[in-house]
TORVEX-248780 format. One record per residue (C-alpha): residue in one letter; x, y, z. Coordinates in steps of 0.001 Angstrom, whole numbers, padded with zeros to 6 digits, always signed. Each point is the difference from the previous one (the first is absolute). Layout:
N
AXYZ;...
END
This chain:
417
M-065212-150428+142636;Q-002364+000685-002903;G-002486-002372-001553;N-001534-000089-003462;N-003613-000182-001113;H+000587-002113-003147;D-001330-003511+000087;D+003273-001505-001311;V+001790+000920+003218;R-002708-001310+002388;R+002433-002528+001428;H+002472+002835+000764;N-002731+002031+001741;L-001112-002998+002056;S+003650-000319+001103;I+000109+003712+000990;I-003200-000241+002128;L+001072-003217+001748;R+003491+001317+000714;L-001424+003242+001509;V-002383-001695+002425;H+002587-002690+000861;R+002809+002361+000866;G-002012+003038+001031;G-002742-001642+001993;A-003760+000331-000316;T-000827+002911-002380;S-003191+001632-001185;R-001075-000230-003615;A+000132+003775-000134;Q+003677-000060+001124;L+000831-002681-002585;T-001506+002235-002658;R+002196+002906+001085;L+003157-002130+000223;T-000320-001712-003358;G-001636+002604-002184;L-002612-002503-001059;N-003653+000954-000106;R-002506-001158+002633;S-001727-002539-002191;T+003275-001606-001024;I+001094-000206+003663;G-003355-001627+000838;A+000397-002615-002722;L+003578-000805+000961;V-000831-000347+003725;A-002981-002218-000881;E+002279-002301-002031;L+002577-000231+002780;A-002800-000685+002521;E-001392-002765-002283;H+003420-001635+000038;G+000060+000244+003842;L+002978+002312+000002;V-001684+002997+001578;E-003134+000734+002032;E-002117+003118+000252;R-001187+001494+003240;T-002573+002628+000783;P+001638+003069+001627;D-001301+001468+003212;P-002600+002587-001218;T+000307+002014+003256;K+003601+000882-000799;L-000486+001156-003608;A-001595+002955-001654;G-002046-000618-003179;R-000377-003305-001774;P+002381-002605+001543;S+002404-001789-002292;P+000370-003781+000507;I+003167-001168+001671;V+002158-002520-001919;A+002305-002325+001970;A+002338-002832-001003;S-001304-003436+000848;G+000940-001677+003232;Q-000853-003365-001481;V+002849-000041-002515;V+003347-000780+001585;A+003701-000613-000712;I+002340-002255+001919;A+003313+001542+001057;V+003111-002079+000792;N+003251+001103+001660;P+002706-002751+000444;E+002844+000809+002401;I+002776-001880+001648;D-002111-000995+003074;A-003592-000027-001168;I-002555+000108-002828;T-002682+002638+000369;V-003220-000239-001996;G-002591+002734+000018;V-003488+000511-001500;V-000775+003560-001266;A-003232+001237-001478;L-000277+002130-003135;S-001543+002588+002388;G+003377+000254+001709;E-000776-001828+003229;V+002443-002572+001365;Y-002237-002851+001059;R+002522-002385+001399;T+003681-000839+000351;I+001467-003369+000746;R+003662-000396+001046;R+001513-003439-000038;A+003426-000134+001671;T+002698-002215-001514;A+002780-001654+002005;T+002482+000791-002765;S+000150+002179-003101;P-002354-001756-002426;T+001074-001205-003425;A-002091+001233-002945;T-001749-003390-000147;E-000726+000066+003736;A-001316+003576-000245;V-002326-001063-002879;Q-001303-003012+001951;L-000639+001983+003193;T-001639+002904-001856;A-002153-002323-002073;S-001154-001732+003180;I-001037+003275+001637;V-001808+001082-003184;A-001798-003369-000230;D-001191+000445+003619;L-001294+003447-000773;R-001867-001179-003078;R-001652-002813+001948;E-001170+002528+002617;M-001172+002597-002557;S-003540+000968-000903;E-001379+002813-002168;Y+003397+001343-001054;S+001939-000037-003280;I+003798-000196-000294;V+001703+001908-002836;G+003424-001482+000642;I+003112-000059+002171;G+002598+002804+000386;V+003361-000848+001519;A+002289+002460+001730;M+003422-001576-000470;P+003114+001076+002039;G+002355-000107-002939;L+000599+000731-003641;V-002905-000963-002222;R+000187+000119-003832;A-002848+002179-001160;S-000555-001872-003270;D-000954-003342+001455;G+000082+000187+003771;L+003132-002158+000373;V+001623+000483+003412;R+003532+000673-001158;H+001512+000350+003467;A-001612+000071+003466;P+003263-000118+002021;H-001411-000462+003462;L-002259-002753-001155;G+002891-001519-001999;W-002049-000065-003206;V+001603+000387-003410;D-001968-000110-003261;E-003077-001540+001587;P-003259-000058-002096;F-002058+000633+003164;C-002741+001715-001988;D-000598-002946-002338;L+000303-002524+002823;L-002592+001762+002214;A-002392+000468-002926;A+000154-003750-000782;A-000512-000898+003705;T-002991+002289+000558;G-001645+000307-003467;L-000091+003779+000484;P+001739+002790-001955;V+003226+000986+001841;V+002089+003164-000407;V+003303+000558+001884;A+001954+003215+000579;N+002618+001386+002424;D-001502+000617+003405;A+001358+003513+000488;S-001252+001101-003411;L-003455-001216+000963;G+000345+001878+003300;A+000751+003173-001869;S-003148-000372-002093;A-002159-000853+003043;E+001174+003130+001887;R-000511+002143-003049;Y-003621-001075-000577;F-001199-000753+003501;G+002515+001392+002489;A+002421+002867+000675;G+000625+000761-003660;Q-003529+000650-001241;G-000075+002711-002596;M+003824-000043-000410;T+001854-000713-003173;D+003555-000484+001234;L+000753-002121+003038;I+002431-002605+001252;Y-000921-002933+002206;L+002558-001910+002040;N-000994-003187+001742;G+001998-001716+002775;G-000870-003582+000802;S+001483-003298+001067;S+001085-000448-003640;G+001978+003234-000058;I-000654+003458-001499;G-001684+000715-003366;G-001507+002985-001649;G-002550+001166-002498;L-000171+003168-002088;I-002903+002092-001348;V+001407+002484-002512;G-002286+002435-001764;G-002990-001994+001101;V+001355-003269-001444;V+001566-002977+001729;A+003642-000017-001055;G+000973-003617-000320;G+003036+000376-002258;R+000798-002004-003137;A-000885-003425+001438;G-001809+000962+003211;Y+002910+000101+002405;A+000085+003694+000868;G-000163+001205+003585;E+002563-002257+001658;F+001041+002626+002608;G+001195-002743+002358;H+003053-000558-002197;T+001011+003684-000059;R+003453+000561+001480;V-000166+002105+003159;S+003295-000767+001780;S+003525-001318-000380;S-000793-002915+002304;S+000858-003614-000935;R-003447-001117+001082;T-001821-001647-002921;D-003645-000192-000973;S-001997-002956-001436;A+001615+000567-003397;G+003487-000032+001425;I+000544+003774-000504;A+001913+001758+002757;G-001010+003169+001830;T-003551+000208-001318;L-003172+001298+001680;E-001226-003551+000466;A+003260-001023+001594;E+000027+002998+002457;V-003716+000418+000769;T-001541-003218+001205;R-002960-001216+002030;D+002071-002702+001681;A+002441+002571+001464;L-002909+001983+001532;L-001498-003142+001472;E+003439-001007+001324;V+000508+003171+002025;L-003565-000166+001274;G+000504-003571+001104;L-002817-001170-002284;R+001940-001967-002594;G-001734-003255-000826;S-003369+001223+001212;E-003160+000549-002081;T+000269+003785-000289;D-001815+001822-002749;A+000671+003613-001064;D-002579+001432+002415;A+001373-001870+002972;L+003572+001003-000995;E-001034+003633-000096;R-001603-000237+003450;A+003189-001617+001372;L+002263+002643-001482;L-002139+002855+001349;A-000165-001544+003491;S+003750-000712+000252;D+002295+002290+002007;S+003133-002074-000722;P+003017+001959-001265;I+000928-003034-002120;V-003432-000006-001708;H+000200+003765-000554;A+003533-000323-001525;E-001084-002790-002364;V-003075+002030-001088;A+002186+003057-000677;R+002517-002067-001941;Q-002649-001597-002235;L-001848+003332-000515;D+003270+001645-001148;F+000590-002720-002620;L-003668+000111-001075;A+000429+003767-000473;V+002904-000524-002455;A-002204-002145-002269;L-003001+002340+000310;A+002059+003094-000699;S+001381-001569-003229;A-003560-000833-001081;V-001211+003570+000722;N+002856+001523-002020;V-000487-002311-002950;L-003819-000330-000152;N-001399+003103+001716;P-003030-001796+001542;Q-002942+001567+001787;L-000116-002709+002623;I+002114-002797+001423;V-002076-002729+001677;L+001621-002391+002463;G-001565-003390+000726;G+000732-003027+002111;F+002801+000299+002561;L+001161+003179-001780;A-003222+001681+001243;A+000801-001124+003510;L+003552+001277-000315;H-001324+003357-001284;A-002446+000276+002894;A+002804-000446+002549;D+001631+003296-001025;P-001599+001695-003052;D+001774+003317+000641;R+003413-001627-000233;L-000875-001605-003321;S-001342+003253-001394;R+003106+001981+001057;A+002327-002657-001406;V-001775-000044-003377;A-000073+003791-000132;A+003775+000183+000618;R+000622-002123-003076;T-002484+001388-002502;L-000435+003097-002145;G-002064+002512+001975;A-002599+000559-002671;A-000644-003725-000394;F-000230-000627+003751;D-002424+002883+000453;E-002550-001826-002192;V+000226-003532+001428;Q-001783-001595+002907;I+001119-003118+001847;A-002842-002039+001476;P-000916-003433+001233;A-002277-002215-002137;L-003623+000627+000846;L-001182-003408-000955;G+002096-001650+002716;S-000100-003770+000069;N-002524-000079-002857;L+002340+001702-002445;L+001377-002958-001898;T-003384-001752+000081;V-001676+002999-001598;G+002846+000368-002531;A-000092-003630-001043;A-003781+000046-000329;E+000248+003088-002182;L+002301-001919-002300;A-002685-002734-000300;F-002759+002552-000579;E+001867+001856-002834;A-001272-002260-002808;L-003568+000556+001130;L+000509+003729+000299;L+001456+000152-003493;D-002789-001977-001664;P-003055-000684+002127;Q-002025-001501-002842;E+002608-002564-000950;I+001091-001081+003498;V-003406-000225+001614;G-001024-002747-002449;N+002916-002117+001221;I-000727+000326+003710;A-001797-002989+001360;A-002287+000881+002958;Q+001786-001740+002823;P-000380+000298+003719;V+002827+001640+001985;L-001005+000310+003623;G-002447-001820+002142;V-001345+003120+001714;R-001338+003302-001188;A+002574+002514-001155;A-001150+002713+002412;E+000985-002250+002892;L+003558-000317-001286;V+000776+003495-001286;A+002772+001803+001736;A-001015+003234+001644;T+002533+002018-001958;N-001361+001841-003057;L+002510-000450-002839;H-001442+002844-002089;D+000784+003706-000045;P-002972+002238-000777;H+001848+001322-003002;L-000251-001913-003311;P+003173-001074-001842;D+001351+002009-002875;
END
């Protein structure tokens, strides 16, 4: 990532600096100079402008740990936030994420039935309104939505969210009208892939596949050559509809023998005796690891073998560095990782399998929240000067951020490419 010293690309250079400290964590001015190729005085001026806009803050480094003249530390602001939304068949989850990468808060509102688009907008807008009334000292850049379905990239139209029963719903426009905030919508698994690439297991990698398993089925996201691969209209990565068996079982789209038809959260909960309970992915993993039931073990083995068919095809076609599994797929992997690895290896070219890792998502339950927030932050990261002028200083939370920040550090010490 190289900058330019010419004044006519100042906006581009501001974007570079803000993106580096947002995705790479607090960074010294000296390190920013090395990473961008810009000179020290230019870095100083750019950082000062970002600080004036309230997008970064400078800290004094610990002089006892440094030799020579210490370089100021630049960190993304914790006062600028995005709101993340994830609608599913049984709940609406809304999160607040800071530009500094910290997840301040998540609110999950259960629904008795799968919400219609209008109901989801009303419930989300109500949660957002409550947050804004409680807020003080924070500024919202917008709302990012992780949607379990096909989203048209050009305008955010939800073409088909099968488990929600939505077809051609203008959820983006409806939520923007209801909240008065900018709204961006994308497929949930694609956002999960980006989140893991920048803040999780895929840091520093250019080619990865992310598969998410949730109550709404199985979706996927692709990073190819360092770029999110969305396809012509944004529908790429629908691994759940990949055919893995000759079974007559059908998925949410009515297609028989697919990964989504054969590998399901409900089937795992059924054999564990937990169907109908409030069981998240972490609790499911604990239950699978604790079970000594032959029926549970047989179902885990069956699902892992079908998952291996889909993963092997992806490895042979895309040659990724990493496959990240999230949601109930991470729990399934944890139950018998060796079986999955052996089954994938048996179906792939040796050279391709030798270079790929299969791992659980590191961001855990925060993954889609972080991914959706990143979607909302993108306009600011692209053009800090333009967007910051449109951000009204609005309160977000009624207590200090430090009291709400999760203990998990979302940043790797290495800066992004």
